[in-house]
C-alpha angles and dihedrals in degrees: 000000000000118000129006119295132179107263117246094198134024115211115196127196110221113214112062093007107055100013126030094232104128097085090049097045093044092051092049092047093048091051092049093048092047090053092057094050102271104109114210139157125225090249092053089052090051092049095048106035113024111130096014127117121252092250091053092047093051092047091052092048093049091050092050092044094049093225142063119278119243111284093243096042096108093047093050091045090053092051092051091047091052094050091049093046092050090055102037116015118120134170117259109270113272096007096115094056091045094050090049090055103042113098098191123104109258144184141176123248111183140166088228125094119267089250091055094045092052092044096050095043091046094050091052098043094248102110094092091061093061116017127146092019098080122135126189134193086241087074095063137053094240129034129208131339083041113080096233098103096049092045090052091051092049092048094048091047092047096238127133110243091236089061095049123098119199127205109206139166101194135070090232091053094048091049091050092051093049091047087054091055094250133133114245137197118205117226116204101170101098124110092254097059123103139173109308096030093106092051091050092051091049091048089051090057109273112153091215139350131221134186103203125051092223088070092063098086092056091048091050091049088054090053089061097041093108091063096239112168132210124275109267095220135051126205113264115266097025114127114227108225121229108280142164123261121273088258087079092058092061095058118113121227125233098212095187090063095036095229139093112273115240098009111129115233092238091058098052117108096240096106110052134159131242124236088271092054095251114147110245119209145121134024097326102184091175087076092062109099125211096255127054126182126217127253 
């Protein structure tokens, strides 16, 4: 992956990148663990478990605790998560304007369950920007920091890993992207970040870090500054995902406004349709299932 090339696919993490859920989920987890005799603060939960799947988190807790967790712990944790998200969850600042402006094909690859991804994106009005291209660690044998999830997303979307660019907020996520042979930008603008987060993401392998989502279009424009094109061929059997014409790829970004210059509002990809043709938009709470996993 020498040199800078225009990305063919953007892969977004969900929690801490698209939705500001990490402070909420970490607080709920810390409270639940404290109640069962494993005292923990929200900041300790952030430091230990950000970016990891629920199964990995529970395994680590059980190992530290020296005993199995209560049989219904995950179910009760999910219920508490859901109640807190319904009351408090918001999209990351600036992400709606950015998603409306970005012309590249995109998907979500998250350590959370599919139910949780749909719920959190639905609650914050972001589901229409990504559905049905949602990928969960439950779809692969190994979660982050292993590369499996990102490789699955690239394969399903028909993009070579070297032409994928990942936006991540956790060390585990950055390490997973790099292990998959992908470029990665570190986002440190979520409510769970603190001094030193940017340095940790850079040390994990992020090519650059940014603290406000409105800076993303300019960073993406930089990634294509060398004028690299797309590969002319595609391996047989790979399905090319729906995408905009190459005209979109020649648009210049006005980073100060956080949107693509010259793209009419009606042509932006912010209002898309599901496989059934239903228009997807807004805070669709009906998409939030009863159970939500952590991480």
